[in-house]
TORVEX-228352 format. One line per field, with one value per residue: x, y, z of N, C-alpha, C in turn. Coordinates in steps of 0.2 Angstrom, whole numbers, plus 5000, padded with zeros to 4 digits. Each point is the difference from the previous one (the first is absolute). Example, Ala and Ser with C-alpha at 12.3 -4.5 7.8 and 13.67 -1.06 7.14 Angstrom:
residues 2
n_xx: c(5066 / 4998)
n_yy: c(4972 / 5005)
n_zz: c(5039 / 4996)
ca_xx: c(4996 / 5004)
ca_yy: c(5006 / 5006)
ca_zz: c(5000 / 5001)
c_xx: c(5004 / 4996)
c_yy: c(5006 / 5005)
c_zz: c(5000 / 5003)
***
This chain:
residues 228
n_xx: c(4962 / 4995 / 4998 / 5001 / 5005 / 4998 / 5007 / 4998 / 5007 / 4998 / 4996 / 5002 / 4994 / 5004 / 4999 / 4995 / 5001 / 4999 / 4995 / 5001 / 4994 / 5004 / 4997 / 4996 / 4995 / 5004 / 4995 / 5002 / 4995 / 5001 / 4998 / 5001 / 5007 / 4997 / 5004 / 4997 / 5003 / 4999 / 4995 / 4997 / 5001 / 4998 / 4995 / 5000 / 5001 / 4996 / 4996 / 5000 / 5001 / 4995 / 5000 / 4995 / 4995 / 5001 / 5002 / 5002 / 4998 / 5004 / 4997 / 5002 / 5005 / 4996 / 4997 / 4994 / 5002 / 5002 / 4994 / 4998 / 5004 / 4995 / 5005 / 4997 / 5000 / 4994 / 5002 / 4995 / 5001 / 4994 / 5004 / 4996 / 4999 / 5004 / 5005 / 4999 / 5004 / 5006 / 5004 / 5003 / 5004 / 5005 / 5001 / 4999 / 4997 / 4995 / 4997 / 4996 / 4996 / 5004 / 5000 / 4993 / 4998 / 4996 / 4994 / 4996 / 4997 / 5007 / 5000 / 5001 / 5002 / 5000 / 5003 / 4999 / 5005 / 4997 / 5006 / 4997 / 4995 / 5005 / 5006 / 4996 / 4997 / 5001 / 4995 / 5001 / 4994 / 5003 / 4997 / 5005 / 5004 / 5000 / 4999 / 5004 / 5004 / 4994 / 5001 / 4998 / 4998 / 4996 / 5002 / 5000 / 5007 / 5001 / 5006 / 4996 / 4996 / 5006 / 5002 / 4995 / 5000 / 5006 / 4999 / 4995 / 5006 / 4998 / 4996 / 5003 / 4996 / 4997 / 5007 / 4999 / 4994 / 5000 / 4996 / 5004 / 5005 / 4997 / 4998 / 5007 / 5001 / 4996 / 5001 / 5006 / 4997 / 4998 / 5002 / 4999 / 4995 / 4996 / 5003 / 4996 / 5005 / 5005 / 5002 / 5006 / 4998 / 5006 / 5000 / 5006 / 4998 / 5000 / 5007 / 5003 / 4996 / 5001 / 5006 / 5000 / 4998 / 5005 / 5003 / 4998 / 5003 / 4994 / 4998 / 5002 / 4994 / 5002 / 4994 / 5004 / 4993 / 5003 / 5003 / 5001 / 4999 / 5007 / 5001 / 5005 / 4995 / 5004 / 4996 / 5002 / 5007 / 5000 / 4993 / 5001 / 5007 / 4998 / 4995 / 5004)
n_yy: c(4986 / 5002 / 4994 / 5003 / 4998 / 4994 / 4999 / 4997 / 4999 / 4995 / 5000 / 4994 / 5000 / 5005 / 4999 / 5003 / 5006 / 4998 / 5005 / 5000 / 5004 / 5002 / 4998 / 5003 / 4997 / 4995 / 4997 / 4995 / 5000 / 4993 / 4998 / 4994 / 5002 / 5004 / 4999 / 4998 / 4994 / 5000 / 5004 / 4996 / 4996 / 5005 / 5001 / 4994 / 4999 / 5005 / 4998 / 4993 / 5002 / 4996 / 5004 / 5001 / 5000 / 5004 / 4995 / 5005 / 4997 / 4996 / 4995 / 5005 / 5000 / 5005 / 4994 / 5003 / 5004 / 4995 / 4998 / 5006 / 4997 / 5000 / 5000 / 5006 / 5000 / 5004 / 5002 / 5004 / 5004 / 5003 / 5004 / 5001 / 5006 / 5003 / 4999 / 5005 / 4996 / 5000 / 4995 / 5003 / 5004 / 5000 / 5004 / 4996 / 5005 / 4997 / 5001 / 4995 / 5005 / 5002 / 4994 / 5002 / 4997 / 5006 / 4998 / 5001 / 4995 / 5001 / 4995 / 4996 / 5000 / 4994 / 4999 / 4995 / 5000 / 4995 / 5002 / 4996 / 5003 / 5005 / 5002 / 5003 / 5004 / 5005 / 5002 / 5007 / 5000 / 5006 / 5005 / 5000 / 5004 / 5003 / 5006 / 5002 / 4997 / 4997 / 4996 / 4994 / 5005 / 4996 / 4999 / 5007 / 5000 / 5001 / 4997 / 4996 / 5000 / 4999 / 4996 / 4996 / 5001 / 4999 / 4997 / 5000 / 5000 / 4995 / 5002 / 4996 / 5001 / 4994 / 5001 / 4999 / 5002 / 4994 / 4999 / 5004 / 4996 / 4994 / 5002 / 5001 / 4994 / 4996 / 5003 / 4999 / 4995 / 5004 / 4996 / 4996 / 5003 / 5000 / 4994 / 4995 / 4998 / 4994 / 4999 / 4998 / 4998 / 5001 / 5007 / 5001 / 5006 / 4999 / 4996 / 5005 / 5003 / 4995 / 5000 / 5007 / 5000 / 4995 / 5004 / 5005 / 4995 / 4999 / 4997 / 4996 / 4997 / 4995 / 4999 / 4995 / 5000 / 4998 / 4999 / 4993 / 5003 / 5002 / 5000 / 4994 / 4999 / 5002 / 4998 / 4996 / 4999 / 5001 / 4998 / 4995 / 4999 / 5001 / 4996 / 4996)
n_zz: c(5037 / 4996 / 4999 / 4994 / 4996 / 4997 / 4997 / 4997 / 4997 / 4996 / 5005 / 4999 / 5003 / 5003 / 4994 / 5001 / 5001 / 5006 / 5001 / 5007 / 5001 / 5004 / 5005 / 5004 / 4996 / 4998 / 4996 / 4998 / 4995 / 4999 / 4994 / 5001 / 5002 / 5003 / 5005 / 5005 / 5000 / 4993 / 5000 / 5004 / 4996 / 4995 / 5004 / 5001 / 4993 / 5000 / 5005 / 5000 / 4994 / 4999 / 5005 / 4997 / 4998 / 4996 / 4996 / 4997 / 4995 / 4995 / 5003 / 5003 / 4995 / 4999 / 4998 / 5000 / 5004 / 5004 / 4997 / 5001 / 5004 / 5003 / 5004 / 5000 / 5007 / 5000 / 5005 / 5000 / 5004 / 5000 / 5004 / 5006 / 5003 / 4995 / 5002 / 5005 / 5002 / 4997 / 5004 / 4995 / 5004 / 5005 / 4994 / 4994 / 5003 / 4998 / 4995 / 4999 / 5002 / 5004 / 5000 / 5000 / 5006 / 5000 / 4998 / 4995 / 5002 / 5002 / 4997 / 5004 / 4993 / 5003 / 4996 / 5001 / 4997 / 4998 / 4997 / 4996 / 5004 / 4999 / 5002 / 5004 / 4996 / 5004 / 4998 / 5000 / 4999 / 4997 / 5002 / 4997 / 5002 / 4994 / 5002 / 4995 / 5003 / 4999 / 4995 / 5002 / 5004 / 5001 / 4994 / 5001 / 4999 / 5007 / 4998 / 4997 / 5005 / 5003 / 4996 / 4999 / 5007 / 5000 / 4995 / 5004 / 5006 / 5002 / 5006 / 5006 / 5005 / 4999 / 4998 / 5007 / 4999 / 4997 / 5005 / 5004 / 4997 / 5000 / 5006 / 5001 / 4996 / 5002 / 5006 / 4998 / 4999 / 4995 / 4996 / 5004 / 4996 / 5005 / 5000 / 4999 / 5004 / 4998 / 5007 / 4998 / 5005 / 4997 / 5000 / 5004 / 5000 / 4993 / 4999 / 5002 / 4996 / 4995 / 5003 / 5000 / 4994 / 5000 / 5005 / 4996 / 4997 / 4998 / 5006 / 4997 / 5002 / 4997 / 5001 / 4998 / 4999 / 4993 / 5005 / 5002 / 5005 / 5003 / 5006 / 4997 / 4995 / 4995 / 4996 / 5005 / 5000 / 4994 / 4998 / 5004 / 4998 / 4994 / 5002 / 5003)
ca_xx: c(4998 / 4994 / 5000 / 4995 / 4999 / 5004 / 4999 / 5004 / 5000 / 5006 / 5000 / 4995 / 4994 / 4998 / 5004 / 4999 / 5000 / 4994 / 5001 / 4996 / 4999 / 5000 / 4997 / 5002 / 4998 / 5000 / 4998 / 5001 / 4995 / 5000 / 5002 / 5007 / 5005 / 4999 / 5005 / 4999 / 5006 / 5006 / 5001 / 5003 / 5008 / 5004 / 5001 / 5004 / 5005 / 5001 / 5002 / 5005 / 5006 / 5001 / 5000 / 4993 / 4997 / 5001 / 5007 / 5000 / 5004 / 4998 / 4993 / 4995 / 4999 / 4994 / 5002 / 4999 / 5005 / 5007 / 5000 / 5001 / 5007 / 4999 / 5001 / 5000 / 4994 / 4999 / 4995 / 5001 / 4996 / 5000 / 4998 / 4998 / 5001 / 5007 / 5003 / 5001 / 5007 / 5004 / 5007 / 5005 / 5004 / 4999 / 4999 / 4996 / 4992 / 4996 / 4994 / 4998 / 4997 / 5006 / 5004 / 4996 / 4999 / 4993 / 4996 / 4997 / 4996 / 5002 / 5001 / 5007 / 4999 / 5007 / 5000 / 5005 / 5000 / 5004 / 5001 / 5001 / 4999 / 5006 / 5000 / 4996 / 5003 / 4995 / 4999 / 4995 / 4996 / 4999 / 4999 / 5007 / 5003 / 5003 / 5003 / 5008 / 5003 / 4995 / 4999 / 5005 / 5004 / 4999 / 5005 / 5006 / 5003 / 5001 / 5004 / 4997 / 4995 / 5004 / 5002 / 4994 / 4999 / 5005 / 5000 / 4994 / 5000 / 4995 / 5001 / 4997 / 5003 / 5003 / 5002 / 5002 / 4994 / 4997 / 4993 / 5001 / 5002 / 4994 / 4994 / 5002 / 5001 / 4994 / 4997 / 5003 / 4997 / 4993 / 4997 / 5003 / 4997 / 4998 / 4996 / 4999 / 5006 / 5002 / 5006 / 5002 / 5003 / 5005 / 5006 / 5000 / 4994 / 4993 / 5001 / 5000 / 4993 / 4997 / 5002 / 4996 / 4993 / 4998 / 4998 / 4993 / 4995 / 4995 / 5003 / 4996 / 5001 / 4995 / 4998 / 4997 / 4997 / 4997 / 5003 / 5000 / 5005 / 5001 / 5001 / 5006 / 5001 / 5001 / 4994 / 4996 / 5004 / 5003 / 4995 / 4999 / 5005 / 4998 / 4995 / 5003)
ca_yy: c(5000 / 4995 / 4998 / 5002 / 4996 / 4994 / 4998 / 4993 / 4997 / 4995 / 4995 / 4994 / 5001 / 5006 / 5003 / 5007 / 5004 / 5002 / 5004 / 4999 / 5005 / 4998 / 5004 / 4997 / 4993 / 4998 / 4993 / 4997 / 4994 / 4997 / 4992 / 4997 / 5001 / 5006 / 5005 / 5003 / 4998 / 5003 / 5007 / 5000 / 4997 / 5004 / 5005 / 4997 / 5001 / 5007 / 5003 / 4997 / 4998 / 4993 / 4998 / 4998 / 4993 / 4999 / 5001 / 5002 / 4996 / 5001 / 4997 / 5006 / 5005 / 4999 / 4995 / 5005 / 5004 / 4997 / 4998 / 5007 / 5002 / 5005 / 4996 / 5005 / 5000 / 5007 / 5000 / 5007 / 5002 / 5007 / 5002 / 5007 / 5001 / 5000 / 5003 / 5007 / 5002 / 4994 / 5001 / 4996 / 4998 / 5003 / 5007 / 5003 / 4999 / 5002 / 4998 / 4997 / 5006 / 5004 / 4996 / 4999 / 4993 / 4998 / 5000 / 5006 / 5000 / 4999 / 4992 / 4996 / 4993 / 4996 / 4995 / 4994 / 4995 / 4993 / 4997 / 4992 / 4998 / 5000 / 5005 / 5006 / 5006 / 5004 / 5008 / 5005 / 5003 / 5006 / 5007 / 5002 / 5005 / 4997 / 5005 / 5000 / 5001 / 4998 / 4993 / 4995 / 5002 / 4995 / 4995 / 5003 / 5001 / 5006 / 5004 / 5001 / 5004 / 5007 / 5003 / 5002 / 5006 / 5005 / 5001 / 5004 / 5007 / 4999 / 5000 / 4995 / 5001 / 4994 / 4995 / 4993 / 4998 / 5000 / 5003 / 5007 / 5001 / 4999 / 5005 / 5007 / 5001 / 5000 / 5007 / 5006 / 5000 / 5003 / 4994 / 4993 / 4995 / 4994 / 4995 / 4994 / 4995 / 4996 / 5002 / 4993 / 5001 / 4995 / 5004 / 5006 / 5002 / 4995 / 4994 / 5002 / 5002 / 4994 / 4996 / 5003 / 4999 / 4993 / 5000 / 5002 / 4995 / 4996 / 4993 / 4996 / 4992 / 4995 / 4995 / 4994 / 4994 / 4995 / 4993 / 4999 / 5003 / 4999 / 5006 / 5002 / 5003 / 5007 / 5004 / 5002 / 5003 / 5007 / 5006 / 5001 / 5004 / 5007 / 5002 / 5001)
ca_zz: c(4993 / 4999 / 4993 / 4996 / 4994 / 4999 / 4994 / 4999 / 4993 / 4998 / 5005 / 4999 / 4995 / 4997 / 4995 / 4999 / 5007 / 5003 / 5006 / 5005 / 5005 / 5008 / 5005 / 5007 / 4999 / 4994 / 5000 / 4994 / 5000 / 4993 / 4999 / 5001 / 4995 / 4995 / 5001 / 5006 / 5004 / 4997 / 5003 / 5007 / 5000 / 4997 / 5006 / 5005 / 4997 / 4999 / 5007 / 5003 / 4996 / 5001 / 5007 / 5003 / 4999 / 4992 / 4997 / 4993 / 4996 / 4993 / 4999 / 5002 / 4995 / 4995 / 4995 / 4994 / 5000 / 4998 / 4993 / 4996 / 5001 / 5006 / 5005 / 5005 / 5005 / 5003 / 5006 / 5003 / 5005 / 5000 / 5007 / 5002 / 5007 / 5000 / 5006 / 4998 / 4998 / 5000 / 5002 / 4996 / 5005 / 5006 / 5000 / 4995 / 5000 / 4994 / 4999 / 4993 / 4996 / 4999 / 4996 / 4994 / 4999 / 5000 / 4994 / 5000 / 5006 / 5007 / 5003 / 4998 / 4997 / 5000 / 4994 / 5000 / 4993 / 5002 / 4994 / 5000 / 5006 / 5002 / 5005 / 4999 / 4999 / 5004 / 4997 / 5003 / 4995 / 5004 / 4996 / 5002 / 4995 / 4995 / 4997 / 5001 / 5006 / 5006 / 5000 / 5003 / 5005 / 5005 / 4999 / 5000 / 5006 / 5002 / 4996 / 4993 / 5002 / 5001 / 4993 / 4998 / 5004 / 4999 / 4993 / 4999 / 5003 / 5006 / 5007 / 5004 / 5007 / 5003 / 4994 / 5002 / 5000 / 4993 / 4999 / 5000 / 4994 / 4995 / 5000 / 4998 / 4993 / 4998 / 5002 / 4995 / 4993 / 4998 / 4997 / 5001 / 4995 / 5004 / 4996 / 5004 / 4997 / 5005 / 5003 / 5003 / 5006 / 5001 / 5000 / 5004 / 5005 / 4999 / 5003 / 5007 / 5001 / 5000 / 5006 / 5006 / 4998 / 5001 / 5007 / 5001 / 4996 / 5003 / 5001 / 4996 / 5002 / 4996 / 5004 / 4995 / 5004 / 4996 / 5001 / 5007 / 5004 / 5007 / 5004 / 5000 / 4994 / 4999 / 4998 / 5007 / 5004 / 4998 / 5001 / 5008 / 5001 / 4998 / 5004 / 5006)
c_xx: c(4995 / 5000 / 4993 / 4998 / 5006 / 5000 / 5005 / 4999 / 5005 / 5000 / 4995 / 4995 / 4999 / 5005 / 5000 / 5000 / 4993 / 5001 / 4994 / 5000 / 4999 / 4996 / 5001 / 4998 / 5000 / 4999 / 5001 / 4995 / 5000 / 5001 / 5006 / 5004 / 4998 / 5005 / 5000 / 5006 / 5006 / 5001 / 5003 / 5007 / 5004 / 5002 / 5006 / 5008 / 5002 / 5003 / 5006 / 5006 / 5002 / 5002 / 4994 / 4997 / 5001 / 5007 / 4998 / 5004 / 4997 / 4994 / 4995 / 4999 / 4994 / 5003 / 4999 / 5005 / 5006 / 5001 / 5001 / 5007 / 5000 / 5001 / 5000 / 4994 / 5001 / 4995 / 5001 / 4995 / 5000 / 4997 / 4997 / 5001 / 5008 / 5004 / 5002 / 5008 / 5004 / 5007 / 5005 / 5005 / 4999 / 4999 / 4997 / 4992 / 4998 / 4993 / 4999 / 4998 / 5007 / 5005 / 4997 / 5000 / 4992 / 4997 / 4997 / 4994 / 5002 / 5001 / 5008 / 4999 / 5007 / 4999 / 5006 / 5000 / 5006 / 5002 / 5002 / 4999 / 5006 / 4999 / 4996 / 5004 / 4994 / 5000 / 4994 / 4997 / 4998 / 5000 / 5007 / 5003 / 5004 / 5004 / 5008 / 5003 / 4996 / 4998 / 5005 / 5004 / 5000 / 5006 / 5008 / 5004 / 5001 / 5005 / 4997 / 4995 / 5003 / 5002 / 4995 / 4998 / 5004 / 5000 / 4994 / 5000 / 4995 / 5004 / 4996 / 5004 / 5003 / 5001 / 5002 / 4994 / 4997 / 4993 / 5000 / 5003 / 4995 / 4995 / 5003 / 5000 / 4992 / 4996 / 5002 / 4996 / 4993 / 4996 / 5003 / 4998 / 4998 / 4996 / 5000 / 5004 / 5001 / 5006 / 5002 / 5004 / 5005 / 5007 / 4999 / 4994 / 4993 / 4999 / 4998 / 4993 / 4996 / 5001 / 4995 / 4992 / 4997 / 4998 / 4992 / 4995 / 4995 / 5004 / 4995 / 5002 / 4995 / 4998 / 4996 / 4996 / 4996 / 5003 / 5001 / 5007 / 5001 / 5003 / 5007 / 5002 / 5001 / 4994 / 4995 / 5005 / 5001 / 4995 / 5000 / 5005 / 4999 / 4994 / 5003 / 5004)
c_yy: c(4995 / 4999 / 5003 / 4996 / 4995 / 4999 / 4993 / 4999 / 4995 / 4995 / 4995 / 5001 / 5007 / 5003 / 5007 / 5003 / 5000 / 5004 / 4999 / 5005 / 4997 / 5005 / 4997 / 4993 / 4998 / 4993 / 4997 / 4994 / 4999 / 4992 / 4998 / 5000 / 5006 / 5006 / 5004 / 5000 / 5004 / 5007 / 5000 / 4997 / 5005 / 5006 / 4997 / 5000 / 5007 / 5003 / 4996 / 4997 / 4993 / 4996 / 4998 / 4993 / 4998 / 5001 / 5000 / 4994 / 5002 / 4998 / 5006 / 5004 / 4997 / 4997 / 5004 / 5005 / 4997 / 4997 / 5005 / 5003 / 5005 / 4996 / 5004 / 4999 / 5007 / 5000 / 5008 / 5001 / 5008 / 5002 / 5007 / 5000 / 4999 / 5003 / 5007 / 5001 / 4993 / 5003 / 4996 / 4997 / 5004 / 5007 / 5002 / 4998 / 5003 / 4998 / 4997 / 5006 / 5003 / 4996 / 4998 / 4992 / 4997 / 4999 / 5007 / 5001 / 4999 / 4994 / 4998 / 4993 / 4997 / 4994 / 4995 / 4995 / 4994 / 4997 / 4993 / 4998 / 5000 / 5007 / 5007 / 5006 / 5005 / 5007 / 5003 / 5003 / 5006 / 5006 / 5003 / 5005 / 4996 / 5005 / 5000 / 5002 / 5000 / 4993 / 4996 / 5003 / 4995 / 4995 / 5003 / 5000 / 5007 / 5005 / 5002 / 5006 / 5008 / 5002 / 5004 / 5007 / 5005 / 5001 / 5004 / 5007 / 5000 / 5000 / 4995 / 5001 / 4994 / 4995 / 4993 / 4995 / 4999 / 5002 / 5007 / 5003 / 5000 / 5005 / 5007 / 5000 / 4999 / 5007 / 5005 / 4999 / 5001 / 4994 / 4994 / 4994 / 4993 / 4995 / 4994 / 4995 / 4996 / 5001 / 4993 / 5002 / 4995 / 5003 / 5007 / 5001 / 4997 / 4994 / 5001 / 5002 / 4994 / 4996 / 5002 / 4999 / 4994 / 4999 / 5002 / 4995 / 4996 / 4993 / 4995 / 4992 / 4997 / 4994 / 4995 / 4995 / 4996 / 4993 / 5000 / 5004 / 4997 / 5007 / 5002 / 5003 / 5007 / 5005 / 5000 / 5004 / 5007 / 5005 / 5001 / 5004 / 5008 / 5003 / 5002 / 5006)
c_zz: c(4999 / 4992 / 4996 / 4995 / 5000 / 4992 / 4997 / 4992 / 4999 / 5006 / 5000 / 4995 / 4997 / 4995 / 4998 / 5006 / 5003 / 5006 / 5004 / 5005 / 5007 / 5004 / 5008 / 5001 / 4993 / 5000 / 4993 / 5000 / 4992 / 5000 / 5002 / 4993 / 4995 / 5002 / 5007 / 5005 / 4997 / 5002 / 5007 / 5000 / 4997 / 5005 / 5005 / 4996 / 5000 / 5007 / 5003 / 4996 / 5000 / 5006 / 5003 / 4998 / 4993 / 4998 / 4992 / 4996 / 4993 / 4998 / 5001 / 4994 / 4995 / 4994 / 4992 / 4999 / 4999 / 4993 / 4996 / 5002 / 5006 / 5007 / 5007 / 5004 / 5002 / 5006 / 5003 / 5006 / 5001 / 5007 / 5000 / 5008 / 5002 / 5006 / 4998 / 4999 / 5001 / 5001 / 4996 / 5004 / 5006 / 5001 / 4994 / 4999 / 4993 / 4999 / 4993 / 4995 / 4998 / 4995 / 4993 / 4998 / 5000 / 4994 / 4999 / 5005 / 5006 / 5002 / 4998 / 4997 / 4999 / 4995 / 5001 / 4994 / 5001 / 4993 / 5000 / 5008 / 5005 / 5006 / 4998 / 4997 / 5002 / 4996 / 5003 / 4994 / 5002 / 4994 / 5001 / 4995 / 4994 / 4996 / 5000 / 5006 / 5006 / 5001 / 5003 / 5006 / 5005 / 5000 / 5000 / 5008 / 5002 / 4996 / 4994 / 5001 / 5002 / 4994 / 4996 / 5002 / 4997 / 4993 / 4998 / 5003 / 5006 / 5006 / 5003 / 5007 / 5002 / 4994 / 5001 / 4999 / 4993 / 4999 / 4999 / 4993 / 4995 / 5001 / 4997 / 4992 / 4999 / 5000 / 4995 / 4993 / 5000 / 4998 / 5001 / 4995 / 5003 / 4995 / 5004 / 4997 / 5006 / 5002 / 5003 / 5007 / 5002 / 5001 / 5004 / 5004 / 4998 / 5005 / 5009 / 5002 / 5000 / 5006 / 5006 / 4998 / 5003 / 5007 / 5000 / 4996 / 5005 / 5002 / 4996 / 5002 / 4996 / 5004 / 4996 / 5005 / 4996 / 5001 / 5008 / 5003 / 5006 / 5003 / 4998 / 4993 / 4999 / 4999 / 5007 / 5004 / 4998 / 5001 / 5008 / 5002 / 4999 / 5004 / 5007 / 5000)
***
């Protein structure tokens, strides 16, 4: 997967949301303390979940937003060149398109929110079914999906696979009422899909060269390990 856009809101000097278009070569040029390193460090937080060079803390919350009662930091990354298919478990192969987890333009947009600089909540911003009986299927258990199928008198060849059950329900509807919504990836198959997607994420290592380093420092060792 390749980064297409980056968004930051409520993180350090960025009160309002900013959006940055990415390409094969992206260079930040600007005065000191204008926010260049903030973008790079936000990506380190996004990709490395606090295990990289940067640890998120309450001082990172934008002070203007905090004074207005908003203590949420938001970082999102939109991806293109997505995997053709993903495997939720050993037998359940599906695609992001079949699961309606893509934007209208066919990209994958992942949003991470850090309330009060705490543990992140992950959302996928997608063009997703909202019609009655078609929404929130990703957070339903296998038994719940079977009941929905039976209640609607629908058939499915493989009722052991949640992806097939969802597909049967969605395919039976003439109008899914697709709308752009946020899906929290913390339950059932949405969580499993997110766990698989993480293995496709780009490797991100922040190399900070604005101070004296030794060969033993983590900012030297970690990029070298990734490269090797």
